[in-house]
KESE-551662 format. One record per residue (C-alpha): residue number from 0; x, y, z. Coordinates in steps of 0.1 Angstrom, whole numbers, plus 5000, padded with zeros to 4 digits. Each point is the difference from the previous one (the first is absolute). Layout:
N
atom n=NUM | xx=X | yy=Y | zz=Z
...
//
This chain:
411
atom n=0 | xx=0404 | yy=9420 | zz=2584
atom n=1 | xx=4972 | yy=5000 | zz=4974
atom n=2 | xx=4966 | yy=5014 | zz=5008
atom n=3 | xx=4985 | yy=4964 | zz=4997
atom n=4 | xx=5024 | yy=4988 | zz=5027
atom n=5 | xx=4993 | yy=5029 | zz=5022
atom n=6 | xx=4962 | yy=4993 | zz=4998
atom n=7 | xx=5006 | yy=4963 | zz=5008
atom n=8 | xx=5021 | yy=5009 | zz=5031
atom n=9 | xx=4974 | yy=5025 | zz=5011
atom n=10 | xx=4972 | yy=4974 | zz=4998
atom n=11 | xx=5021 | yy=4976 | zz=5021
atom n=12 | xx=5009 | yy=5027 | zz=5026
atom n=13 | xx=4964 | yy=5009 | zz=5006
atom n=14 | xx=4984 | yy=4965 | zz=4999
atom n=15 | xx=4984 | yy=4986 | zz=5032
atom n=16 | xx=5022 | yy=4969 | zz=4999
atom n=17 | xx=5031 | yy=5021 | zz=5000
atom n=18 | xx=4989 | yy=5019 | zz=5031
atom n=19 | xx=4991 | yy=4968 | zz=5017
atom n=20 | xx=5034 | yy=4986 | zz=4994
atom n=21 | xx=5017 | yy=5031 | zz=5013
atom n=22 | xx=4979 | yy=5000 | zz=5031
atom n=23 | xx=5007 | yy=4964 | zz=5006
atom n=24 | xx=5037 | yy=5006 | zz=4996
atom n=25 | xx=4999 | yy=5029 | zz=5025
atom n=26 | xx=4982 | yy=4979 | zz=5025
atom n=27 | xx=5025 | yy=4972 | zz=4998
atom n=28 | xx=5029 | yy=5024 | zz=5002
atom n=29 | xx=4985 | yy=5018 | zz=5031
atom n=30 | xx=4992 | yy=4967 | zz=5017
atom n=31 | xx=5036 | yy=4988 | zz=4994
atom n=32 | xx=5015 | yy=5032 | zz=5014
atom n=33 | xx=4976 | yy=5004 | zz=5030
atom n=34 | xx=5018 | yy=4990 | zz=5033
atom n=35 | xx=4983 | yy=4977 | zz=5024
atom n=36 | xx=4979 | yy=5017 | zz=5026
atom n=37 | xx=5022 | yy=5006 | zz=5031
atom n=38 | xx=4987 | yy=5001 | zz=5035
atom n=39 | xx=4996 | yy=5035 | zz=5014
atom n=40 | xx=5024 | yy=5010 | zz=5027
atom n=41 | xx=4986 | yy=5013 | zz=5033
atom n=42 | xx=5012 | yy=5035 | zz=5006
atom n=43 | xx=5007 | yy=5010 | zz=5036
atom n=44 | xx=5011 | yy=5035 | zz=4988
atom n=45 | xx=4987 | yy=5036 | zz=5003
atom n=46 | xx=4994 | yy=5002 | zz=4963
atom n=47 | xx=4997 | yy=4989 | zz=4973
atom n=48 | xx=4979 | yy=4975 | zz=5019
atom n=49 | xx=4976 | yy=4971 | zz=4994
atom n=50 | xx=4965 | yy=5007 | zz=4987
atom n=51 | xx=4969 | yy=4978 | zz=4996
atom n=52 | xx=4994 | yy=4980 | zz=4969
atom n=53 | xx=4969 | yy=5021 | zz=4993
atom n=54 | xx=5021 | yy=5032 | zz=5000
atom n=55 | xx=5024 | yy=4983 | zz=4975
atom n=56 | xx=4971 | yy=4988 | zz=4978
atom n=57 | xx=4986 | yy=5036 | zz=4998
atom n=58 | xx=5031 | yy=5008 | zz=4978
atom n=59 | xx=4994 | yy=4972 | zz=4975
atom n=60 | xx=4983 | yy=5022 | zz=4974
atom n=61 | xx=5008 | yy=5032 | zz=4981
atom n=62 | xx=4982 | yy=5033 | zz=5003
atom n=63 | xx=5006 | yy=5033 | zz=4983
atom n=64 | xx=5012 | yy=5029 | zz=5021
atom n=65 | xx=4973 | yy=5022 | zz=4985
atom n=66 | xx=4973 | yy=4973 | zz=5002
atom n=67 | xx=4969 | yy=5008 | zz=5020
atom n=68 | xx=5005 | yy=4970 | zz=5022
atom n=69 | xx=5035 | yy=5011 | zz=5010
atom n=70 | xx=4989 | yy=5036 | zz=5006
atom n=71 | xx=4974 | yy=4986 | zz=5024
atom n=72 | xx=5028 | yy=4979 | zz=5016
atom n=73 | xx=5020 | yy=5031 | zz=5006
atom n=74 | xx=4970 | yy=5018 | zz=5015
atom n=75 | xx=4993 | yy=4970 | zz=5023
atom n=76 | xx=5036 | yy=4998 | zz=5012
atom n=77 | xx=5003 | yy=5038 | zz=5008
atom n=78 | xx=4967 | yy=5000 | zz=5018
atom n=79 | xx=5006 | yy=4968 | zz=5020
atom n=80 | xx=5035 | yy=5011 | zz=5012
atom n=81 | xx=4985 | yy=5033 | zz=5013
atom n=82 | xx=4973 | yy=4979 | zz=5017
atom n=83 | xx=5026 | yy=4977 | zz=5017
atom n=84 | xx=5018 | yy=5031 | zz=5012
atom n=85 | xx=4968 | yy=5015 | zz=5014
atom n=86 | xx=5003 | yy=5030 | zz=4978
atom n=87 | xx=4976 | yy=5020 | zz=4978
atom n=88 | xx=5006 | yy=5013 | zz=4965
atom n=89 | xx=4992 | yy=5034 | zz=5013
atom n=90 | xx=5032 | yy=5001 | zz=5020
atom n=91 | xx=5024 | yy=4975 | zz=4985
atom n=92 | xx=5009 | yy=4986 | zz=4966
atom n=93 | xx=5013 | yy=4965 | zz=4991
atom n=94 | xx=5028 | yy=5001 | zz=4973
atom n=95 | xx=5011 | yy=4967 | zz=4986
atom n=96 | xx=5033 | yy=5001 | zz=4982
atom n=97 | xx=5020 | yy=4974 | zz=4981
atom n=98 | xx=5029 | yy=4984 | zz=5017
atom n=99 | xx=5010 | yy=4988 | zz=5035
atom n=100 | xx=4994 | yy=5017 | zz=5033
atom n=101 | xx=5033 | yy=5019 | zz=4996
atom n=102 | xx=4987 | yy=5015 | zz=4968
atom n=103 | xx=4971 | yy=5014 | zz=5019
atom n=104 | xx=5022 | yy=5013 | zz=5028
atom n=105 | xx=5023 | yy=5017 | zz=4974
atom n=106 | xx=4970 | yy=5014 | zz=4982
atom n=107 | xx=4986 | yy=5014 | zz=5033
atom n=108 | xx=5032 | yy=5018 | zz=5009
atom n=109 | xx=5004 | yy=5014 | zz=4965
atom n=110 | xx=4964 | yy=5012 | zz=4998
atom n=111 | xx=4992 | yy=5015 | zz=5034
atom n=112 | xx=5033 | yy=5019 | zz=5004
atom n=113 | xx=5006 | yy=5032 | zz=4979
atom n=114 | xx=5030 | yy=4999 | zz=4977
atom n=115 | xx=5018 | yy=5029 | zz=5017
atom n=116 | xx=5006 | yy=5006 | zz=5037
atom n=117 | xx=4982 | yy=4969 | zz=5014
atom n=118 | xx=5014 | yy=4981 | zz=5030
atom n=119 | xx=4990 | yy=4967 | zz=5014
atom n=120 | xx=5006 | yy=4982 | zz=5034
atom n=121 | xx=5003 | yy=4963 | zz=4997
atom n=122 | xx=4995 | yy=4979 | zz=5031
atom n=123 | xx=5017 | yy=4966 | zz=4995
atom n=124 | xx=5009 | yy=4968 | zz=5018
atom n=125 | xx=5006 | yy=4977 | zz=4972
atom n=126 | xx=5007 | yy=4994 | zz=4963
atom n=127 | xx=4967 | yy=5014 | zz=4987
atom n=128 | xx=5004 | yy=5032 | zz=5019
atom n=129 | xx=5035 | yy=5003 | zz=4987
atom n=130 | xx=4986 | yy=4995 | zz=4965
atom n=131 | xx=4980 | yy=5032 | zz=5004
atom n=132 | xx=5032 | yy=5020 | zz=5004
atom n=133 | xx=5014 | yy=4984 | zz=4969
atom n=134 | xx=4969 | yy=5011 | zz=4981
atom n=135 | xx=5005 | yy=5036 | zz=5012
atom n=136 | xx=5037 | yy=4999 | zz=4990
atom n=137 | xx=4991 | yy=4987 | zz=4965
atom n=138 | xx=4972 | yy=5027 | zz=4996
atom n=139 | xx=5021 | yy=5028 | zz=5014
atom n=140 | xx=4978 | yy=5005 | zz=5030
atom n=141 | xx=5016 | yy=5013 | zz=5031
atom n=142 | xx=4994 | yy=4979 | zz=5031
atom n=143 | xx=5010 | yy=4994 | zz=5035
atom n=144 | xx=5000 | yy=4964 | zz=5014
atom n=145 | xx=4991 | yy=4991 | zz=5036
atom n=146 | xx=5013 | yy=4965 | zz=5005
atom n=147 | xx=4992 | yy=4974 | zz=5026
atom n=148 | xx=5013 | yy=4965 | zz=5007
atom n=149 | xx=4987 | yy=4974 | zz=4976
atom n=150 | xx=4989 | yy=4977 | zz=5029
atom n=151 | xx=4980 | yy=5028 | zz=5017
atom n=152 | xx=4969 | yy=5021 | zz=4994
atom n=153 | xx=5002 | yy=5036 | zz=4989
atom n=154 | xx=4999 | yy=5021 | zz=5032
atom n=155 | xx=4973 | yy=5027 | zz=4998
atom n=156 | xx=5018 | yy=5022 | zz=5026
atom n=157 | xx=5032 | yy=5001 | zz=4978
atom n=158 | xx=4978 | yy=5010 | zz=4970
atom n=159 | xx=4985 | yy=5027 | zz=5021
atom n=160 | xx=5035 | yy=5014 | zz=5008
atom n=161 | xx=5009 | yy=4999 | zz=4963
atom n=162 | xx=4969 | yy=5020 | zz=4991
atom n=163 | xx=5005 | yy=5025 | zz=5028
atom n=164 | xx=5030 | yy=5016 | zz=4983
atom n=165 | xx=5002 | yy=5028 | zz=4975
atom n=166 | xx=4998 | yy=4979 | zz=4969
atom n=167 | xx=4966 | yy=5000 | zz=4983
atom n=168 | xx=4991 | yy=4968 | zz=4981
atom n=169 | xx=4977 | yy=4998 | zz=4971
atom n=170 | xx=4996 | yy=4963 | zz=5005
atom n=171 | xx=5006 | yy=4975 | zz=5028
atom n=172 | xx=5001 | yy=4963 | zz=4990
atom n=173 | xx=5000 | yy=4967 | zz=5019
atom n=174 | xx=4997 | yy=4963 | zz=4993
atom n=175 | xx=4971 | yy=4983 | zz=5018
atom n=176 | xx=5011 | yy=4963 | zz=4998
atom n=177 | xx=5038 | yy=5000 | zz=4995
atom n=178 | xx=5004 | yy=4966 | zz=4984
atom n=179 | xx=5037 | yy=4999 | zz=5001
atom n=180 | xx=4996 | yy=4991 | zz=5037
atom n=181 | xx=4962 | yy=4995 | zz=5006
atom n=182 | xx=4995 | yy=5030 | zz=5023
atom n=183 | xx=4968 | yy=5020 | zz=5001
atom n=184 | xx=5005 | yy=5037 | zz=5004
atom n=185 | xx=4976 | yy=5023 | zz=5020
atom n=186 | xx=4987 | yy=5020 | zz=4971
atom n=187 | xx=4971 | yy=5015 | zz=5019
atom n=188 | xx=5022 | yy=5015 | zz=5028
atom n=189 | xx=5025 | yy=5013 | zz=4974
atom n=190 | xx=4972 | yy=5014 | zz=4979
atom n=191 | xx=4985 | yy=5020 | zz=5028
atom n=192 | xx=5034 | yy=5014 | zz=5009
atom n=193 | xx=5005 | yy=5010 | zz=4964
atom n=194 | xx=4967 | yy=5019 | zz=4998
atom n=195 | xx=5005 | yy=5016 | zz=5034
atom n=196 | xx=5035 | yy=5014 | zz=4994
atom n=197 | xx=5000 | yy=5003 | zz=4962
atom n=198 | xx=4963 | yy=5002 | zz=4989
atom n=199 | xx=5010 | yy=5010 | zz=4964
atom n=200 | xx=5021 | yy=4969 | zz=4995
atom n=201 | xx=4986 | yy=4972 | zz=4979
atom n=202 | xx=5000 | yy=4968 | zz=5020
atom n=203 | xx=5009 | yy=4970 | zz=4978
atom n=204 | xx=4997 | yy=4964 | zz=5011
atom n=205 | xx=5015 | yy=4970 | zz=4981
atom n=206 | xx=4975 | yy=4973 | zz=5008
atom n=207 | xx=5010 | yy=4977 | zz=4971
atom n=208 | xx=5002 | yy=4969 | zz=5022
atom n=209 | xx=4973 | yy=5009 | zz=5025
atom n=210 | xx=4969 | yy=5015 | zz=4983
atom n=211 | xx=4972 | yy=4975 | zz=5000
atom n=212 | xx=5012 | yy=4979 | zz=5029
atom n=213 | xx=5008 | yy=5026 | zz=5027
atom n=214 | xx=4973 | yy=5025 | zz=5011
atom n=215 | xx=5009 | yy=5036 | zz=4989
atom n=216 | xx=4979 | yy=5029 | zz=5010
atom n=217 | xx=5008 | yy=5029 | zz=4977
atom n=218 | xx=4985 | yy=5027 | zz=5020
atom n=219 | xx=5014 | yy=4989 | zz=5034
atom n=220 | xx=5034 | yy=4996 | zz=4983
atom n=221 | xx=4998 | yy=5033 | zz=4981
atom n=222 | xx=5011 | yy=4983 | zz=4968
atom n=223 | xx=5001 | yy=5021 | zz=4968
atom n=224 | xx=5015 | yy=4974 | zz=4977
atom n=225 | xx=5002 | yy=4962 | zz=5003
atom n=226 | xx=5016 | yy=4976 | zz=4976
atom n=227 | xx=4993 | yy=4963 | zz=4996
atom n=228 | xx=5003 | yy=4972 | zz=4974
atom n=229 | xx=4978 | yy=4974 | zz=4984
atom n=230 | xx=5022 | yy=4971 | zz=5009
atom n=231 | xx=5002 | yy=5003 | zz=5037
atom n=232 | xx=4972 | yy=4996 | zz=5026
atom n=233 | xx=4972 | yy=5004 | zz=4974
atom n=234 | xx=5015 | yy=4969 | zz=4983
atom n=235 | xx=5000 | yy=5011 | zz=4964
atom n=236 | xx=5028 | yy=4994 | zz=4975
atom n=237 | xx=5029 | yy=5023 | zz=4992
atom n=238 | xx=4995 | yy=5027 | zz=4974
atom n=239 | xx=4987 | yy=5031 | zz=5017
atom n=240 | xx=4999 | yy=5020 | zz=5032
atom n=241 | xx=4977 | yy=5027 | zz=5012
atom n=242 | xx=5001 | yy=5033 | zz=5019
atom n=243 | xx=4973 | yy=5014 | zz=5023
atom n=244 | xx=5003 | yy=5038 | zz=5002
atom n=245 | xx=4980 | yy=5028 | zz=5014
atom n=246 | xx=4983 | yy=5019 | zz=4972
atom n=247 | xx=5012 | yy=5033 | zz=5016
atom n=248 | xx=5036 | yy=4988 | zz=4997
atom n=249 | xx=4998 | yy=4986 | zz=4965
atom n=250 | xx=4982 | yy=5031 | zz=4987
atom n=251 | xx=5031 | yy=5021 | zz=5007
atom n=252 | xx=5025 | yy=4977 | zz=4982
atom n=253 | xx=4997 | yy=5010 | zz=4963
atom n=254 | xx=5034 | yy=5003 | zz=4984
atom n=255 | xx=5019 | yy=4986 | zz=5030
atom n=256 | xx=5010 | yy=4967 | zz=4986
atom n=257 | xx=5035 | yy=4996 | zz=4986
atom n=258 | xx=4988 | yy=4969 | zz=4981
atom n=259 | xx=4973 | yy=4997 | zz=4973
atom n=260 | xx=4991 | yy=4963 | zz=5008
atom n=261 | xx=5000 | yy=5006 | zz=5038
atom n=262 | xx=4979 | yy=5031 | zz=5000
atom n=263 | xx=4971 | yy=4992 | zz=5023
atom n=264 | xx=4983 | yy=5033 | zz=4994
atom n=265 | xx=4996 | yy=4992 | zz=4963
atom n=266 | xx=4993 | yy=4964 | zz=5007
atom n=267 | xx=4970 | yy=5007 | zz=5023
atom n=268 | xx=4987 | yy=5028 | zz=4977
atom n=269 | xx=4999 | yy=4975 | zz=4971
atom n=270 | xx=4984 | yy=4973 | zz=5022
atom n=271 | xx=4973 | yy=5024 | zz=5012
atom n=272 | xx=4992 | yy=5013 | zz=4966
atom n=273 | xx=5000 | yy=4967 | zz=4980
atom n=274 | xx=5005 | yy=4972 | zz=5025
atom n=275 | xx=5030 | yy=4990 | zz=4979
atom n=276 | xx=5038 | yy=5000 | zz=5005
atom n=277 | xx=5023 | yy=5024 | zz=4981
atom n=278 | xx=5022 | yy=4971 | zz=4990
atom n=279 | xx=4996 | yy=4963 | zz=4996
atom n=280 | xx=4985 | yy=4986 | zz=5032
atom n=281 | xx=5007 | yy=4966 | zz=5015
atom n=282 | xx=4967 | yy=4985 | zz=4987
atom n=283 | xx=5004 | yy=4965 | zz=5012
atom n=284 | xx=5013 | yy=5010 | zz=5034
atom n=285 | xx=4970 | yy=5023 | zz=5005
atom n=286 | xx=4975 | yy=4972 | zz=4990
atom n=287 | xx=5017 | yy=4978 | zz=5026
atom n=288 | xx=4999 | yy=5028 | zz=5026
atom n=289 | xx=4962 | yy=5004 | zz=4995
atom n=290 | xx=4996 | yy=4964 | zz=5008
atom n=291 | xx=5024 | yy=5004 | zz=5030
atom n=292 | xx=4979 | yy=5028 | zz=5014
atom n=293 | xx=4969 | yy=4979 | zz=4997
atom n=294 | xx=5017 | yy=4972 | zz=5020
atom n=295 | xx=5013 | yy=5025 | zz=5025
atom n=296 | xx=4965 | yy=5011 | zz=5007
atom n=297 | xx=4989 | yy=4964 | zz=5003
atom n=298 | xx=5027 | yy=4993 | zz=5026
atom n=299 | xx=4987 | yy=5028 | zz=5022
atom n=300 | xx=5020 | yy=5030 | zz=4988
atom n=301 | xx=5029 | yy=5014 | zz=5021
atom n=302 | xx=4988 | yy=4983 | zz=5031
atom n=303 | xx=4997 | yy=4966 | zz=4984
atom n=304 | xx=5033 | yy=5002 | zz=4982
atom n=305 | xx=5018 | yy=5012 | zz=5031
atom n=306 | xx=4986 | yy=4971 | zz=5020
atom n=307 | xx=5014 | yy=4974 | zz=4975
atom n=308 | xx=5034 | yy=5017 | zz=4998
atom n=309 | xx=5002 | yy=5003 | zz=5038
atom n=310 | xx=4992 | yy=4963 | zz=5003
atom n=311 | xx=5026 | yy=4991 | zz=4974
atom n=312 | xx=5026 | yy=5019 | zz=5021
atom n=313 | xx=4989 | yy=4983 | zz=5032
atom n=314 | xx=5004 | yy=4965 | zz=4985
atom n=315 | xx=5034 | yy=5010 | zz=4985
atom n=316 | xx=5011 | yy=5014 | zz=5034
atom n=317 | xx=4990 | yy=4970 | zz=5019
atom n=318 | xx=5018 | yy=4976 | zz=4977
atom n=319 | xx=5032 | yy=5021 | zz=4996
atom n=320 | xx=5001 | yy=5005 | zz=5038
atom n=321 | xx=4999 | yy=4963 | zz=5005
atom n=322 | xx=5029 | yy=4996 | zz=4976
atom n=323 | xx=5019 | yy=5027 | zz=5020
atom n=324 | xx=5002 | yy=5027 | zz=4973
atom n=325 | xx=5002 | yy=5035 | zz=5014
atom n=326 | xx=4982 | yy=5030 | zz=4985
atom n=327 | xx=5017 | yy=5033 | zz=4991
atom n=328 | xx=4973 | yy=5022 | zz=5015
atom n=329 | xx=4984 | yy=5004 | zz=5034
atom n=330 | xx=4964 | yy=4988 | zz=5000
atom n=331 | xx=4988 | yy=5035 | zz=5009
atom n=332 | xx=5011 | yy=5015 | zz=4967
atom n=333 | xx=4997 | yy=4970 | zz=4977
atom n=334 | xx=4972 | yy=4999 | zz=4973
atom n=335 | xx=4983 | yy=4970 | zz=4985
atom n=336 | xx=5010 | yy=5006 | zz=4964
atom n=337 | xx=5035 | yy=4985 | zz=5001
atom n=338 | xx=5023 | yy=4987 | zz=5027
atom n=339 | xx=5038 | yy=5002 | zz=5001
atom n=340 | xx=5019 | yy=4971 | zz=5016
atom n=341 | xx=5037 | yy=5003 | zz=5011
atom n=342 | xx=5025 | yy=4976 | zz=4984
atom n=343 | xx=5008 | yy=4971 | zz=5023
atom n=344 | xx=5036 | yy=5000 | zz=5014
atom n=345 | xx=5003 | yy=4964 | zz=4991
atom n=346 | xx=5032 | yy=4995 | zz=4978
atom n=347 | xx=4980 | yy=4978 | zz=4976
atom n=348 | xx=4975 | yy=5028 | zz=4992
atom n=349 | xx=5004 | yy=5015 | zz=4965
atom n=350 | xx=4971 | yy=5022 | zz=4988
atom n=351 | xx=5004 | yy=4992 | zz=4963
atom n=352 | xx=4999 | yy=4963 | zz=5007
atom n=353 | xx=4971 | yy=5004 | zz=5024
atom n=354 | xx=4981 | yy=5021 | zz=4974
atom n=355 | xx=5007 | yy=4976 | zz=4972
atom n=356 | xx=4989 | yy=4969 | zz=5019
atom n=357 | xx=4967 | yy=5017 | zz=5009
atom n=358 | xx=4996 | yy=5012 | zz=4964
atom n=359 | xx=5005 | yy=4964 | zz=4988
atom n=360 | xx=4969 | yy=4992 | zz=5021
atom n=361 | xx=4982 | yy=5028 | zz=4982
atom n=362 | xx=5001 | yy=5022 | zz=5030
atom n=363 | xx=5014 | yy=5035 | zz=4994
atom n=364 | xx=5012 | yy=5023 | zz=5028
atom n=365 | xx=5019 | yy=5033 | zz=4998
atom n=366 | xx=5035 | yy=5010 | zz=5010
atom n=367 | xx=5003 | yy=5028 | zz=5026
atom n=368 | xx=5002 | yy=5036 | zz=4991
atom n=369 | xx=5013 | yy=5015 | zz=5033
atom n=370 | xx=5034 | yy=5016 | zz=4994
atom n=371 | xx=5019 | yy=4989 | zz=5031
atom n=372 | xx=4983 | yy=4968 | zz=5010
atom n=373 | xx=5001 | yy=4965 | zz=4984
atom n=374 | xx=4964 | yy=4989 | zz=4998
atom n=375 | xx=4974 | yy=4985 | zz=4976
atom n=376 | xx=4963 | yy=5009 | zz=4996
atom n=377 | xx=4968 | yy=4980 | zz=4998
atom n=378 | xx=4969 | yy=5016 | zz=4987
atom n=379 | xx=4965 | yy=4992 | zz=5013
atom n=380 | xx=4979 | yy=5018 | zz=4973
atom n=381 | xx=4986 | yy=4990 | zz=4967
atom n=382 | xx=4980 | yy=4968 | zz=4994
atom n=383 | xx=5015 | yy=4984 | zz=5031
atom n=384 | xx=4982 | yy=4981 | zz=5027
atom n=385 | xx=5008 | yy=4983 | zz=5033
atom n=386 | xx=5007 | yy=4967 | zz=4983
atom n=387 | xx=5026 | yy=5017 | zz=4978
atom n=388 | xx=5018 | yy=5014 | zz=5030
atom n=389 | xx=5000 | yy=4965 | zz=5016
atom n=390 | xx=5014 | yy=4985 | zz=4968
atom n=391 | xx=5028 | yy=5026 | zz=4999
atom n=392 | xx=5010 | yy=4994 | zz=5037
atom n=393 | xx=5001 | yy=4963 | zz=4994
atom n=394 | xx=5022 | yy=5005 | zz=4969
atom n=395 | xx=5023 | yy=5023 | zz=5019
atom n=396 | xx=5005 | yy=4973 | zz=5026
atom n=397 | xx=5008 | yy=4974 | zz=4973
atom n=398 | xx=5024 | yy=5024 | zz=4983
atom n=399 | xx=5018 | yy=5007 | zz=5033
atom n=400 | xx=5003 | yy=4962 | zz=5005
atom n=401 | xx=5014 | yy=4996 | zz=4965
atom n=402 | xx=5025 | yy=5028 | zz=5007
atom n=403 | xx=5010 | yy=4985 | zz=5034
atom n=404 | xx=4989 | yy=5032 | zz=5018
atom n=405 | xx=4993 | yy=4993 | zz=5036
atom n=406 | xx=4964 | yy=5004 | zz=5013
atom n=407 | xx=4991 | yy=5019 | zz=5021
atom n=408 | xx=5019 | yy=5027 | zz=4980
atom n=409 | xx=5030 | yy=5015 | zz=5017
atom n=410 | xx=5008 | yy=5037 | zz=5004
//
């Protein structure tokens, strides 16, 4: 190509009309490829769960991870979570970490337990307690497991017996709201037993699906480490979780972690020094979470959110009882986060068909997660209200009719 031709092409490339044509072409292309706006499904799940439109809208812009605005967002979130928990920065730290709640549970085990000679006691009555033992196995952490029936609460007196033996545990862990069944565990009673019989043990509580909607008193429960997630009762979107830890515990954790990315000691050190993450943070999720925290406060905090969730469950219970569905749990141990219902004995019942027919109506429930019982789960958290529960019950009645399942349900 001659120099003259190169100059002519260069002028055409940088002319305003050329850019206008390219921009117009891209707009047409994007418009042609963009799918039609689909109706959002209503999620009756324990997470990911439905959030408000304003929380979604908070993500509709970009912000740099080192930008002053985002740094202020991180500071706001860390401070507000401590405030919700009723804790002071003098005693506790808030450590946000990228990933789901399981990432934060994994990070906590790896960070607070020394690399050599540490031993944990895991108290479990469901899938999420069992997951803790899998975390220990993967990280090479020695652990004992005290198991309970999945349809029952953890029994404090049995935990007391386990801690009265010769084995000394560096950490004792329990799940607060075991969402595989819906049971609430007595974390305060267990915590006091731990500190009475094994005062040097770190008491860790997985409150991933309860923090923000179930009152938790850290001092009365003797909690040293608590884990939760953005996309549960605080109604943010998936992308990060957080750990609340005693400063006295975290201060002794340098060099413990078997993982670089999951090292909470290094994470909180960086956050305290610079108000920035060590690695790329979930910027959009955190912008959404800031908005979610504002809305949480407007609803009345823990008390206000608990009131709505309890009412959701009450409406669901009434409707499902009228249809004849039977719950997995006894009312005395059931929480108000998620409810497990036993499969009907009706020969026409098939869960996959049942699920798909509800899904076709834009209503999403969850399959069961209890090992030895056939059941399905209905969540009552997220941006759900009484009218949503009424809509779901009505749809379940219609689906049962379509499937020729007798009402009242037979067991």
